[in-house]
N, C-alpha and C positions, 0 to 999 in steps of 0.2 A: 130453452135453457141456455143454448149457445148465444142467441141474440142478446139475452140479458147480460151474459158475461162480456160480450163485445161492447154493449152500451156502457157497462160499468167502467171498462178500460177507457172508453172515449171520454166519459165524464171526468175520470181521474186525470187523464192527460190534459184536458182543458183546465182543470183546477191547478195542476202542477205548473203548467206553462204560464198561467195567469200570475201565479206567485213569482215566477222568475221575472216577468215583466215588471211587477210591482217592486221587486228588489232592485232592479236597475233604476226605476224611478226614485227609489229612496237614496241610492248612491248619488243621483244627480240633484237631490234635494228638491224634488218637484212638489207641486201642490196636489190636492186631491184629484183635480181634473187630470193632471199628468199621470197620476197613478192609475186612474180609470182607463184612460186612453191606452197607455202602454200595456197594462195588464190585459185589456180586452183584445187588442190587436195581436198580442202574443198568444193568447189562449185559443182564438178562433181563426187566426190568419192562415195557417197551413191548411186547415180543413176547408176554408173558403176557396182558396185557389184550387185545391183538389176537385171540389164539386164543380167549379166553373169549367175547368179543363175537361171534366168527364161529361159535361152537359147535364148535370143533375141539379135538382133543387138544392140550393145552399142550405146546409143542415140547420143553422141557427135561425133562418128565416121562418121555417116551419115550426120551430120549437124555441121561442124567445127565452125560455128558461135558461138557455146557455148564456145569453147576454146578461140576464139578471144575476146569474151565478158569478160571471166575471166581475161585475160591478161590486157584488157583495164581498168577494174574495179580495179585490183591490182595496175596498174600504177597510177590511180587517187588517190587511198588510200595512195600510197607512198608519195605523196606531200600534202595530206590533213589529214593524221592520227593524226597529232598533234593538230588538232582543238578541238576535244572533250576533256573536262577537265578530265573525267574519262573514259578511253578507256575500262576498264574491265566492267564497268556498261553497256556501249553501246554494248559490246561484248555479254553479257548475254541476253540482251533484243532482239538484232538482231538474236541471236541464237534461242531464243524462237519463233520468227516469222518464221525463216527458218524451224525449227522443225515442226511446225504446217502445213506449206505449203507442205513440202516434205512427211509428213505422209499421207496426202490425195492423193497427186500426185502419190506416190509410190504404194499405194493400187489400185488406178485407173489403172495405167499401168499394174499391175498384172492381174486385172480382164479382161483387154482388150486382154490378151494372153490366156484367158480361164482358168486361175488358180482358185482354190477353194477360198472360203471366208477366210478360215484359212490362206492359203498361202498369200493371198492379204494383210491381216493384218500384217503378218510377213514381207512382202516386204515393207510395209509402214514404219514399225519401222526401218528396215535396211536402207532404203533410207534417213530417217530423222536423223539417229544417226551416221552412219558410217563415213560420211565426217567430222563430229565434232571430232570423235575419232582420225582419222588420223591427223587432225589439231593439236589437243592437244599433241599427241605423238611426232610429228615432231617438235612442238614448245616448247617441254620440259615443258608443262603445266600439271597440274593434270587434267585428263580427266573429263569433265563436267558430263559425264554419271555416274561417280563414286561419284559425289557430294551427299550431304545429301538431297538436294531438289529433288522432283519428276522430273524426266527427261524422261527416256525411257518410263515410264508409261504414260506420257502425249501424246507421239507419239502413243502409243498403244491405248489409249482411243480415240484419234482423228481418227485413221485408222479404229478401230472397229466400231465407230459411223457411219462413212461414209459407210463402207461395209454393216453394218446392215440395214441402210436406203435403200441402193440399193437393198438388198435382199427383203425388204418389198415393193418394187415397187415405192418408193419415187422418184420424178424426180431428175436426176443427178445434176442439178444446185443447188437444195436445199440441196441434200446430201453433195455436196462439201462445200457449205457455212457453214452448221451446223457442219460437221466434222472438218473443219479448225477452226471454232470459238471455239468449245469445247476443241480441243487440245491446242490452244493458251491460253484459259482461265485457263485450269488446270496448264499449265507451268507458266503462269504469276502469278497465285495465290500462287504457290509454292515458287516463287521468292519473292513475296510480304509478305507472311505470314510464310515462312519457313516450308511449308508442307513437310513431309517426311514419307516414309513407315516404318512399324515396323522393327526394326533391331534385329539381333541375339545378345544375351547377354551371356557372359560366365557364366556358372553355374556348380556346382559340378556334376560329372558323377555318375551313379548308381554303387554302390559298391556291389559286390557279394562275400560273404565269402566262401572260399574254405572249403568244408566239410571234406577234408582229412587233 
């Protein structure tokens, strides 16, 4: 039952992130190939890097249906991307949903390979953010991860919450739901209220007088 729930979240995350890639392609007025490339690398990019770092079989190689789904979703978006009045707004909120989904799924996949809790959290963050980084770089957008709002931190909080609950013996179904909810809540609050972490501010350096 739990494996089914995790797989469902994984598929949902792939679809949501594929849509965000296609929305960036629409903002750049790309052709269908551009939609397919941007949508696909966004949908599976984070999971691909995660599996490579863990030394596991890349998930979509063994299950090509992921690639087919990315192409189909990108195709639908090619004909429907004009419907939302503000594509950037939808991009940010769908990205928040995908971020929270992949943070938990990435951490869970790492734990299944026997990775430590620290590595699981790191894999959750990588899974949640790397696809978006590729999307923004290829689309010529300013990477969302470098925005002022809390972004990678939201993935970190979601993955850490899930991993901590698992370590405490909390049932996986509950850990997944709580980790996902908290990750999404943190990212949504940052979008709604403009939350951001303290930033470095330029200031005069310490001056040492030369005694000579």
